[in-house]
N, C-alpha and C positions, 0 to 999 in steps of 0.2 A: 416870398413868391419868386424873387429873382434868384435866390439860392437854389430853389427847386428847378427852375428853368436851366440854370447852368449845370446842375447835376444831371438833368435829363439829357441835355446835349452832349455832355461828356460821356455818359453811359452809352448813348447811341453811337458816338464816334468810336469808343473802345470796342463796342460790339461789332461794328462794321469792320474794323481792323482785324479782329479775331476771326470773323467769318471769312474775310478775304484770304487770310493765311490758310484756313482750313480748305477753302475752295482750291487754292493753288496746289496744296498738298494732295488733294484728291485727284486733281487733273494730272499731276505728275505721276502718281501711282497708277492711274488708268492708262496713261501713255506708255509707261514702262511695261505694264502687263500686256498691252496690245502688241508692243514691239516683240516681246518674247513669244507670243502666240504666232506672230507673223513669221518669225525665224523658224519655228517648228513646222509651220505649214509649208514654207519654202523648201525646207530640207526634205519633207515628204514628197513634195511635187518633183523635185530633182531626182529623187530615188525612183519614183514611179516612171519618170521619163526615161531614165537609164535602163530600167528593166524592160520597158516597152521597146526601146530601140534594140536592145540585145535580142529580144524574142523575134523581132521583125528581121534582123540580120540573120539569125539562125534559120528562120523559115525560108529566106531567100537562098541560103547556101544549100538547104535540103532539096530545093526544087531543081 
């Protein structure tokens, strides 16, 4: 019975360590993916702002 309890505790401990590493890896991959999406979003925002500013400047010169 004691051997079963020790084995059960060791199994739970090893399982928690494995799940912890998997959770950290998933968090890191998600963070990296979100950072890449943010960079793409920021680049598009800057491009749209520059185009809008140029169009506004051109319309002011035309008037």
